[in-house]
Steps between C-alpha positions, in 0.01 A plus 500: 500500500801730503511794261133457412269802447252400771763499773557873459142599426428642847769764457349614169148567635458858627205407725718263707706684766864409541760500776856615430800518730878463512500453878494148648326618818215651300471183291482289816226716648298501178495123456453438871186713501379394158520122507657397828857442381697386805857594402700644211878518451676668208799326342687828445500854637422679176163681458215248484329638190184328622178553303188315612141493373204309637143441389229337711189352345213296645671162525847571363780748561792578270836642599820592319831616645815606320827553687856588405632307801484129578305415815407233751138541608297309757124472459181348633190571293141382531371361176710296253765707321604430141840651418470507123802712408834499678857617437717218370674323788235568765483243780211415734541347844245351734516397865742218441718730294424294193623709209310530172707679232288647220544533126363730225169309465451420868188554705524466878182437700503568875222356722287734707641582843846356434813687601762510226809682381582620150859577406490694175748691281411847367205505262124467476277282716132454413255318727135401494317454833182292484225473759538164675130414504445594136796292384396203715147509355638518147729204557231289663269574208748396231663223706242340731769303682651822639436551871653657808783748455587610149874435504724263688817694428679774314456432128754578229408417144591610151216595266495483123454793262127439449434501876708816537298670228166410662622621838627830356169557326303430818720741699462772237122458489476532878712816504302665221174413675597731789546815293262791560172446318523120489193316620502273809390215274816539292718455808293204617546323167871583476574374851311178431728449201812567709373269774455220247852547364664494842304187598644323197854575623458278807607139433234234562708315755514802730125554528401143587549544871366304790303702756719633782480318834486820705232756430606854417403646837710248694798577279451874553477445875823301499682758288379773737633302795837466326521877442423562868772261624791556260746587776421180689618145432268341244513131419309288251336323790377831640350592164323164481359554848370847413349380171360183653637271228791262455836571343425342163172689464661831594795450265270407212267793560777763514661360186160521333406851616833681537746297297727434798524297818353639824845567648615671182192720529607590855845596368341715227285684753803555725694641204217740422488613864877546512494701177241739641690527829822585316322769300360657819810449717609785721845593632676218681314221322707216359445222252560245775235651726244513223576147382455357849182704560361359174564141607832425328754338730790491252585847368725373220228276356250783541723737299543241224129429474415871516732574209352219293143618556527879532795555268750665737669435834304606810787729599444701182127535570583618852757750374250640252235543770749694713585732212133584452 
């Protein structure tokens, strides 16, 4: 999807507002407020040259970002995300730090609610967000065997020229349906077309899911308990006791819903807490203090994991927070 007209269409439409900045701090604040981006690290100190445009419809949202600087970004977004255009050499990482390197015809699909990192060189990124319920209904209609969660993991696939052309056309139709004077019916029809195209990008094997063993509310309760006890010792047995299920059930359910083991999820939440603490740290704070307060007993392993996930050493995040 690289270098295709539809991937730059948002920037060419005068009715779609844009964001522009050369400052990394401003870029962080914009994406944090706009779509919940958790962290962002630039790969060089030159001006960012960041230009972003976003368009929200009824059941879809489109976003494009161009940057002159390579970046590592950490995200969690509700609703499946289809990254349909990426700079060559971009890499995606999930909770287990499984790397997915992309190519010129790659599409990356991220499940709703998953936390993931994207390491990307300078260039254009174009993404399509789709309403979870609308996509689930579409999939269950065209593939009756589909049930439960939509995706069991981060999906990387290459698409052929014909599929690329249909996707570009659906994106363009959706954008044009939002221009002043367009009728609501035009947008409704265009989004239905885009919904159908994104549904076809999901491989059959990944939508034939068994129902989860834990209901959504019990999972949310357990995840809330984890967030409230990050500084305390947490074991797999303790998580099983809180959830009221056995180890095998808990492992299977977290793999199904979050793409990682329960204990890896705990580590991810601790990393997120440590990142926020480092950003807010006052005088006298140290990486060691923050690591221990976030539940990490080994500072060296914490620093290594932090760099893999966030894109820089915790000491650099701390130094930056002190400067600002």
